[in-house]
N, C-alpha and C positions, 0 to 999 in steps of 0.2 A: 514614424518608424521608417527606417531605411534598411531595406533588404535588397541587396544588389543581386540582380539576376546573374547566375553563373553561366558561362559560355554563351551568353546572349540569347538563350532560348526561352527565357521566362519573361512574360509580359509584366509590366508594372502592376496590373490588377491581380495577376496570379501571385506575384511576390507579396502583395498586401494581404492575400488570403492565406499565406503560410501559417501564421499563428492559429487561425481558426481550424485549418485542416489538420495541423499537428495536434491540437487539443482534442479534436474529435477522434482522430486515429488512435491516440494514446488511451483515451477514455474507452473507446470501443474494444480495443485489444485487452485492456484491463478487465472489463466486464466479461468478455469472452473467456479469459483465463480463469476468472473467479468461478465461472460456471463449471469448470473442470474439477472442482473439489469441494469438500465440506458441505454436503447438503444439510440444511437445517440451521447453519450459522449464517447470519447476515453479514454484510460487509462491515458494519459498525462494530460488531462483536469480534470479527476476525482482526480488524485493525487494532482495537483496544488490546486484545490478547497478544498480538504481535508486538505492540509497544511494551507491554509488561514483560514479555520474554526478552526483548532487546534491552530494555532500560532497567529492569528489576523492580523491586517493590517501590510503590509510591502511594501518596495520598490520593483518594478518590478525586478530589478537586484538581490536583495536579494532572491526573490522567485526563480528566475532562478538558482542561486547558490544552494539553498536548494534542488531543484529538480534535480540538476545535468544536466541541459540543457543550451544551448546557449541563450543569451538574445533575439535574433531574434525569436527563437523557442518559448520562453515564451511569447513574444509579440503577436505572432499568437494565442497561446493558450488562453491568457487573452482576446484578441479581441473577440474570439468566446464565451468565458464565459460572457463577457459584453453584447454581442448581445443576448445571452440566458437569460440575466438578473440574472445570478448567482453571478456576481462579479461587483463591481463598481470601477471605476478608477478616481482618482483626482490628481491634481498637488501636489507635496510635498511642504508644506509651507516653509520648510527649504531650499530646492533647487528646484526652479521652473523648472529646466531641467529634474528632475526625476518625476516619477509617483508613487503614493501609490495605492495599490489595496487591497480591502477587500471583503469578502463574503457578499452578501446581505442575508436578511432573507430567500429568495427563495433558495439561494445557501446552506445555513445552513440546510434547510429542505431536499434538495436533498441529501446532504451527510448523514444526519441522516437516510433517507429512504434507501439509498444504503447500509449503514452499517447494517441496520435492515434486509433488504432482503438477503444480503449475509450471515449474521450471522444465520438467520433462515435456509437458505439452508445448511450451514455447520452443523448446529444442526441436521437437518433431516438426513444428511449423517452419522454423528457420531452415531445417535440413531439406525441406521440400522446395525451397527457393533455389533458382539457378545460382551457380557459384559467384557470378558477378554481382548479383543482388546481395548475397551473403556478405561479400567483401564491402559493399556500400554500407550495409547495416553495421558491420563491425567498426568501420571507420567513423560512423556517426555516434557511437557510444560515448566517447570522451566529450563530445559536444553536449549530449543530453546530460551527462554527469555534471558538466559545468553549469548548466541551467539550474540544477538542483542546489549548487553551492551559492546561488544568488538569492536564496530564501530570506 
């Protein structure tokens, strides 16, 4: 990996540590923001529900693949979401052995509220930063978005 130090003030060992530091910082920030909303729903449930809200109805197996979990794990997640009335499940009309799942209006409101709560918390944290650091953060957003496009 070649990470060139900017302005010559980053040592080679610090530059090599950039991916690890970035990974940890993003993970910790994400966990911290997750704690600011939706008590009772775990990350897997919130992620699956968000995927259904964003992508629409899909087969249980497709949702498991999209979320990167095993089908039995997704079955448990969906069962809990059905019980909470955030998701509804029905037989797939094309293949009666498969199930289709989709977010209910309550599920859509839950995701919208979570996003709003977490975005507001992140906004509060950003606003506490000095203006120069806010500008640095804003200029880094396109770079982070580019990393997402390389999936």
